[in-house]
RONU-711898 format. One record per residue (C-alpha): x, y negated, z. Coordinates in steps of 0.2 Angstrom, whole numbers, padded with zeros to 4 digits, always signed. Example, Ala and Ser with C-alpha at 12.3 -4.5 7.8 and 13.67 -1.06 7.14 Angstrom:
BEGIN
+0062+0022+0039 +0068+0005+0036 
This chain:
BEGIN
+0547-0350+0711 +0548-0333+0702 +0537-0326+0688 +0534-0308+0687 +0527-0297+0674 +0515-0285+0682 +0505-0270+0678 +0490-0262+0687 +0486-0243+0688 +0474-0246+0674 +0488-0252+0662 +0483-0270+0662 +0498-0281+0659 +0498-0299+0667 +0510-0312+0674 +0510-0321+0690 +0521-0334+0700 +0527-0331+0717 +0537-0342+0729 +0550-0329+0731 +0554-0311+0729 +0550-0309+0747 +0534-0318+0745 +0528-0306+0732 +0533-0291+0743 +0524-0298+0758 +0508-0302+0748 +0508-0285+0740 +0510-0276+0756 +0496-0286+0763 +0485-0281+0749 +0483-0299+0741 +0490-0295+0724 +0477-0288+0712 +0474-0287+0694 +0464-0302+0687 +0456-0291+0673 +0449-0276+0684 +0453-0281+0702 +0464-0266+0705 +0475-0268+0720 +0488-0255+0714 +0500-0267+0705 +0518-0264+0701 +0532-0275+0694 +0535-0272+0675 +0552-0272+0666 +0556-0290+0662 +0569-0299+0651 +0576-0315+0657 +0568-0330+0648 +0581-0341+0639 +0574-0356+0630 +0583-0367+0617 +0585-0385+0619 +0568-0395+0617 +0575-0405+0602 +0588-0392+0596 +0586-0383+0579 +0579-0368+0587 +0565-0377+0597 +0548-0369+0593 +0530-0374+0597 +0521-0364+0610 +0517-0347+0605 +0499-0342+0600 +0488-0333+0613 +0493-0315+0614 +0476-0309+0621 +0458-0314+0626 +0464-0321+0643 +0477-0332+0636 +0465-0338+0622 +0452-0342+0636 +0465-0352+0646 +0471-0361+0630 +0453-0366+0627 +0450-0372+0645 +0466-0383+0643 +0460-0390+0626 +0443-0395+0634 +0451-0403+0649 +0464-0413+0639 +0451-0418+0627 +0437-0423+0639 +0447-0430+0654 +0461-0442+0658 +0478-0437+0665 +0482-0447+0680 +0498-0438+0684 +0504-0438+0702 +0491-0451+0707 +0477-0438+0706 +0473-0438+0725 +0472-0457+0726 +0462-0459+0710 +0450-0445+0714 +0447-0453+0731 +0445-0471+0723 +0432-0463+0711 +0423-0455+0725 +0422-0471+0735 +0416-0481+0720 +0432-0492+0720 +0437-0485+0702 +0426-0481+0687 +0418-0464+0687 +0426-0452+0674 +0433-0435+0673 +0452-0434+0678 +0465-0421+0680 +0483-0422+0687 +0494-0416+0700 +0494-0417+0719 +0502-0409+0734 +0492-0395+0743 +0489-0405+0759 +0482-0419+0748 +0471-0407+0739 +0465-0400+0756 +0461-0417+0763 +0451-0421+0747 +0441-0405+0750 +0439-0408+0768 +0432-0426+0765 +0419-0419+0753 +0427-0424+0737 +0424-0411+0723 +0441-0405+0716 +0447-0388+0709 +0463-0381+0704 +0467-0379+0685 +0474-0362+0679 +0488-0371+0670 +0501-0384+0673 +0499-0401+0664 +0511-0405+0650 +0524-0418+0656 +0532-0431+0645 +0551-0432+0646 +0563-0445+0640 
């Protein structure tokens, strides 16, 4: 995966992830890259600096930065609401969502991770799921 800083012809800055540089080029040529703020399809890569992060437990480790704009603030609020009001089930999301839907597990709000084909199978089976606009925080040893 590669993250690009992008800018539309209306001067809106935003970031997006792509499978590869070639995937970005193919999506851009097909007209599938657009500005999330205004919808413009005229999008270019911006100048980017490499991201170098200090060790998590090192002396320079810092907490996540504060939101830089209204979109980041809205995403941070969505994340806060999801984390406060639902249970993280990790990579067991598909199995747990199916168990809840079938009545084999207690009904509750959950979030987690799953492979695209598992998510597609849930949707095809009528199980209501939706992607989240953020990656769950993972605990590391």
